[in-house]
C-alpha positions in Angstrom: -242.3 -72.9 -121.8 -244.4 -75.8 -123.0 -241.7 -78.4 -122.1 -241.4 -77.7 -118.4 -245.3 -77.9 -118.2 -245.2 -81.4 -119.7 -242.4 -82.5 -117.5 -244.3 -81.2 -114.4 -247.5 -82.9 -115.4 -245.7 -86.1 -116.3 -244.0 -86.0 -112.8 -247.2 -85.6 -111.1 -248.9 -88.4 -112.9 -246.2 -90.9 -112.5 -245.4 -90.0 -108.9 -248.9 -91.0 -107.8 -248.7 -94.3 -109.7 -246.9 -95.9 -106.7 -249.6 -94.6 -104.4 -252.4 -96.2 -106.6 -250.9 -99.7 -106.5 -252.2 -102.1 -104.1 -249.9 -103.4 -101.3 -249.2 -107.1 -101.1 -248.5 -109.0 -97.9 -244.9 -109.7 -97.3 -244.1 -112.9 -95.3 -242.2 -112.3 -92.1 -240.1 -115.2 -90.8 -240.0 -115.5 -87.1 -237.3 -117.4 -85.4 -238.6 -120.5 -83.6 -238.3 -120.2 -79.9 -235.4 -122.0 -78.2 -236.1 -125.5 -77.1 -234.3 -128.1 -74.9 -233.9 -131.8 -74.7 -232.4 -133.5 -71.7 -231.4 -136.9 -70.3 -233.4 -137.1 -67.2 -231.7 -138.8 -64.1 -233.1 -142.2 -63.2 -232.4 -143.1 -59.5 -229.8 -140.3 -59.2 -227.2 -140.4 -56.5 -224.3 -138.2 -55.5 -220.6 -139.2 -56.1 -220.3 -139.4 -52.3 -222.9 -140.1 -49.7 -224.5 -136.8 -48.4 -223.6 -134.8 -51.5 -226.1 -132.9 -53.6 -228.3 -134.8 -56.1 -229.9 -133.3 -59.3 -233.3 -134.9 -59.5 -234.5 -133.5 -62.8 -234.2 -130.8 -65.3 -236.8 -128.4 -66.9 -236.8 -125.4 -69.0 -238.7 -122.1 -69.5 -238.7 -119.4 -72.2 -239.3 -116.2 -70.1 -242.2 -114.0 -71.1 -240.9 -110.6 -72.1 -244.0 -109.1 -73.4 -245.2 -108.5 -76.9 -242.7 -105.8 -77.8 -239.5 -107.7 -77.0 -238.3 -110.8 -78.9 -236.5 -113.1 -76.6 -234.0 -115.8 -77.5 -233.4 -116.6 -73.8 -233.9 -120.1 -72.3 -233.9 -120.7 -68.6 -232.7 -124.2 -67.7 -234.0 -125.2 -64.2 -232.0 -127.8 -62.2 -234.1 -129.4 -59.5 -231.9 -130.7 -56.7 -231.7 -131.7 -53.1 -228.7 -131.2 -50.8 -229.1 -133.1 -47.5 -226.4 -131.0 -45.9 -227.8 -127.8 -47.2 -224.4 -126.6 -48.4 -224.6 -126.6 -52.2 -222.7 -123.7 -53.5 -221.9 -124.1 -57.2 -223.5 -125.2 -60.4 -220.9 -126.2 -63.0 -221.7 -126.5 -66.7 -219.4 -127.5 -69.5 -219.9 -127.9 -73.3 -220.0 -131.5 -74.5 -220.7 -130.8 -78.1 -222.0 -127.8 -80.3 -222.7 -126.7 -83.7 -222.0 -123.1 -82.9 -218.8 -121.3 -84.2 -218.0 -119.4 -81.0 -219.7 -118.3 -77.9 -219.1 -117.3 -74.3 -219.8 -119.6 -71.5 -219.4 -118.8 -67.8 -219.0 -122.3 -66.5 -219.5 -121.7 -62.8 -222.5 -120.1 -61.2 -223.0 -119.5 -57.4 -225.9 -121.1 -55.7 -227.4 -118.8 -53.1 -230.3 -120.8 -51.6 -231.0 -121.1 -47.9 -229.9 -124.4 -46.4 -233.3 -125.4 -45.2 -234.7 -125.1 -48.8 -231.8 -127.2 -50.2 -232.6 -130.0 -47.7 -236.2 -130.1 -48.8 -235.5 -129.6 -52.6 -234.6 -126.5 -54.4 -234.1 -125.2 -57.9 -231.2 -123.2 -59.5 -231.6 -121.6 -62.9 -229.0 -121.1 -65.6 -229.8 -118.9 -68.6 -228.7 -119.4 -72.3 -229.1 -116.6 -74.9 -229.5 -118.1 -78.4 -228.8 -114.9 -80.3 -229.8 -115.1 -84.0 -227.9 -118.1 -85.6 -229.3 -121.6 -85.7 -227.1 -123.9 -83.5 -227.3 -126.4 -80.7 -225.2 -126.8 -77.6 -225.0 -129.9 -75.5 -224.1 -129.3 -71.8 -223.0 -131.5 -68.9 -223.7 -130.0 -65.5 -223.3 -130.9 -61.9 -223.6 -129.2 -58.5 -220.9 -129.0 -55.8 -221.2 -128.4 -52.0 -218.9 -126.7 -49.7 -217.3 -130.0 -48.6 -216.2 -130.7 -52.3 -218.9 -133.3 -52.8 -220.1 -133.4 -56.4 -223.7 -134.4 -57.6 -224.5 -136.7 -60.4 -223.9 -135.4 -63.9 -226.8 -134.4 -66.1 -226.8 -133.8 -69.8 -229.0 -131.4 -71.8 -229.1 -129.8 -75.3 -230.3 -126.3 -76.1 -231.6 -125.9 -79.6 -231.6 -122.4 -80.9 -233.4 -121.1 -83.9 -234.1 -124.5 -85.2 -230.6 -125.8 -84.7 
């Protein structure tokens, strides 16, 4: 009978030992937010007179609040279409360090003609996921007449890639 009491007391003493130890901070590595570099157009012109023109590129990391980690980057194409009939943003991959990903190359532009004539912005999103990589894109805008804008090039850097 003595043996089970010793086992019981030993279990109680050693089970509280973990509770008596002090906690140590554990470093938490947070992925860096996505970034973007771009070759900004200088004196941009369309391939044909009257076609759309991409004037500049900017980017934004959407604010999703404190509880949701976002790896999304919104690329903003600032353009003017003198005829007001831009209908398509086309993007293609020039180079990348990623193994595989899915790209929808064409995106519809649904901006009123008057806004396009004065200058408008179309946004394309890129989700970085968790791996470190970069993707360099070439992009242009097309109008309903088949006119193509100037090409622009930009690179999205994901998780330090």
